[in-house]
C-alpha positions as CSV (number, residue, x, y, z in Angstrom):
1,M,23.5,-9.5,107.0
2,T,25.9,-8.3,104.3
3,G,26.2,-11.9,103.0
4,D,22.4,-12.3,102.9
5,Y,22.1,-9.0,101.0
6,A,24.7,-10.2,98.4
7,V,22.8,-13.5,97.8
8,V,19.5,-11.6,97.4
9,L,21.1,-9.1,95.0
10,S,22.8,-11.8,93.0
11,R,19.5,-13.7,92.7
12,Y,17.7,-10.5,91.6
13,I,20.3,-9.8,89.0
14,L,20.1,-13.4,87.7
15,V,16.2,-13.2,87.5
16,A,16.4,-9.8,85.7
17,A,19.0,-11.1,83.3
18,L,17.0,-14.3,82.5
19,S,13.9,-12.1,82.0
20,A,15.7,-9.9,79.6
21,V,17.1,-12.9,77.6
22,I,13.6,-14.5,77.4
23,G,12.0,-11.2,76.4
24,L,14.5,-10.6,73.6
25,A,14.1,-14.2,72.3
26,A,10.4,-13.8,72.3
27,C,10.4,-10.6,70.4
28,G,12.9,-11.6,67.7
29,D,15.3,-9.2,66.1
30,P,14.4,-5.7,67.2
31,L,15.8,-4.3,64.0
32,E,13.6,-6.5,61.8
33,P,10.4,-4.8,60.7
34,V,7.1,-6.3,61.9
35,L,5.3,-7.9,58.8
36,T,1.6,-8.0,58.2
37,P,0.3,-11.3,56.7
38,V,-0.9,-11.2,53.1
39,P,-4.8,-11.3,53.3
40,D,-6.3,-14.8,53.3
41,D,-8.9,-14.0,50.7
42,P,-8.7,-12.0,47.5
43,Q,-11.1,-9.0,47.2
44,E,-13.2,-7.9,44.3
45,E,-13.5,-4.4,42.9
46,T,-15.4,-2.7,40.1
47,L,-13.9,0.1,38.0
48,V,-15.7,2.3,35.5
49,D,-14.3,3.6,32.2
50,F,-12.0,6.6,33.0
51,S,-13.0,8.6,29.9
52,G,-16.7,7.5,29.5
53,G,-17.8,6.7,33.0
54,S,-19.3,8.8,35.7
55,L,-17.0,10.9,37.9
56,T,-18.9,9.7,40.9
57,E,-17.6,6.2,40.4
58,S,-14.1,4.7,40.8
59,S,-12.0,4.3,37.7
60,A,-8.6,3.8,39.4
61,F,-7.0,1.4,41.7
62,D,-4.6,2.2,44.6
63,V,-2.3,-0.8,45.5
64,I,-1.2,0.8,48.7
65,S,-4.7,1.1,50.2
66,A,-5.7,-2.1,48.2
67,G,-8.9,-0.6,46.7
68,A,-10.7,1.3,44.0
69,V,-10.5,5.1,44.1
70,R,-11.9,8.1,42.3
71,T,-9.4,10.1,40.4
72,D,-11.2,13.4,41.2
73,Q,-11.0,12.8,44.9
74,F,-7.7,11.0,45.4
75,S,-4.4,11.5,43.6
76,G,-2.7,8.4,45.0
77,W,-3.5,5.7,42.5
78,D,-1.5,3.2,40.5
79,F,-3.6,2.5,37.4
80,V,-6.8,3.5,35.7
81,F,-9.3,1.5,33.5
82,E,-10.3,2.9,30.1
83,I,-12.2,1.7,27.0
84,L,-10.3,3.2,24.1
85,P,-12.2,4.8,21.2
86,T,-11.4,1.6,19.3
87,G,-13.4,-0.4,21.9
88,D,-10.3,-2.0,23.4
89,P,-10.1,-2.2,27.2
90,V,-6.8,-1.1,28.8
91,L,-5.2,-0.3,32.1
92,W,-3.1,2.8,32.2
93,P,-0.1,2.9,34.6
94,R,0.2,6.1,36.6
95,A,3.2,7.6,34.7
96,A,1.4,7.2,31.4
97,L,-1.2,9.8,32.4
98,T,0.6,12.0,34.9
99,D,3.6,14.3,35.1
100,G,6.5,13.1,37.2
101,E,8.1,9.8,37.9
102,S,6.2,6.7,39.0
103,D,7.3,3.1,39.5
104,A,3.7,2.0,39.2
105,G,3.6,-0.7,36.6
106,I,1.7,-3.6,35.1
107,Q,3.0,-6.9,33.8
108,P,0.8,-9.6,32.2
109,F,1.3,-13.1,33.7
110,D,1.0,-16.3,31.6
111,G,-0.8,-18.5,34.2
112,T,-3.6,-18.6,36.7
113,F,-4.2,-16.2,39.5
114,E,-3.2,-18.9,42.0
115,D,0.0,-19.7,40.0
116,L,1.3,-16.1,40.5
117,R,3.0,-16.6,43.8
118,T,5.8,-14.0,43.6
119,A,5.7,-10.6,41.9
120,P,8.4,-10.2,39.2
121,E,11.4,-8.0,40.0
122,S,11.4,-6.2,36.6
123,G,9.6,-6.1,33.3
124,Y,6.7,-3.8,34.3
125,T,5.1,-1.5,31.8
126,T,5.1,1.9,33.3
127,D,4.4,4.5,30.6
128,E,1.9,3.0,28.1
129,P,-1.5,1.3,28.2
130,V,-1.7,-2.5,28.7
131,S,-4.5,-4.3,26.8
132,I,-6.7,-6.6,29.0
133,G,-9.3,-9.2,28.4
134,G,-11.5,-11.5,30.5
135,G,-9.4,-14.0,32.5
136,D,-6.2,-12.1,32.2
137,V,-3.8,-12.2,35.2
138,L,-1.4,-9.3,35.9
139,A,1.3,-8.5,38.4
140,I,1.1,-5.0,39.7
141,Q,3.8,-2.8,41.2
142,S,2.7,0.3,43.1
143,R,4.2,3.8,43.0
144,R,6.7,4.5,45.7
145,D,5.0,5.2,49.0
146,P,6.7,7.7,51.3
147,V,5.5,5.9,54.4
148,F,8.8,5.9,56.2
149,A,9.7,9.6,55.6
150,S,12.9,9.4,53.5
151,V,12.5,5.7,52.7
152,R,10.1,5.2,49.8
153,C,8.9,1.7,49.1
154,R,6.6,-0.2,46.8
155,R,3.8,-2.7,47.3
156,F,3.1,-5.6,45.0
157,A,-0.2,-7.2,44.0
158,K,-1.8,-9.6,41.5
159,I,-5.1,-9.0,39.8
160,E,-7.4,-11.1,37.6
161,V,-9.8,-9.6,35.2
162,L,-13.2,-11.3,36.0
163,S,-15.3,-9.5,33.4
164,I,-15.3,-6.5,31.1
165,D,-18.6,-5.0,29.9
166,A,-17.3,-2.7,27.1
167,G,-20.8,-1.4,26.4
168,E,-21.4,-0.3,30.0
169,G,-17.7,0.6,30.5
170,V,-17.3,-1.6,33.6
171,L,-14.4,-3.8,34.7
172,T,-14.7,-6.3,37.5
173,L,-11.4,-7.7,38.9
174,R,-10.2,-9.6,41.9
175,H,-6.9,-8.7,43.7
176,L,-4.5,-9.8,46.4
177,V,-2.1,-7.2,47.7
178,N,1.0,-7.8,49.9
179,P,0.7,-5.0,52.5
180,N,4.4,-5.0,53.3
181,C,7.0,-2.7,51.7
182,E,9.1,-4.3,49.0
183,K,7.8,-7.8,49.7
184,R,6.9,-9.7,46.5
185,T,5.1,-12.8,48.0
186,L,1.6,-13.1,46.7
187,V,0.4,-16.2,48.6
188,P,-2.7,-15.8,50.8
189,G,-1.8,-15.8,54.5
190,A,2.0,-15.6,53.9
191,E,3.9,-13.6,56.4
192,E,6.7,-12.3,54.2
């Protein structure tokens, strides 16, 4: 009986070891973070003039939540829209209007929305307004998000100015945000 027990035990150990190997292979590297795919479709948002619009409407955009927000209700935003007294439409990065440090930045892109496939590593305007016009495409870098306690990361996005109604103080834009920390890919459906 001792011999039969040893055979059964060795088969059990073999099956358990194979199961563990298959399980680890299926899960990939356990130290590698799980990534969320970039959305398949860009979204549209409408922002109102920060200085001349209604407080009950959104004038800011939050890259981390990928949507328009009201500055009176939410302090976590990355840029706001304003029509200057000269009539020029601009986007203000966070650090240009608030105290404290912020990595939130804006960088004009010379190409189409579809052509912007990877957010730039540097060159973002972070402390002064960026002039915009209809059809402009911009790369956006969010403020650092303390999502992982001591590890603070940024998100990246691209936007296209669809229309600006300076008289009404309204900006319509479309955007695509990579939901993953520090990942610069801006291709719909990409998993990186």
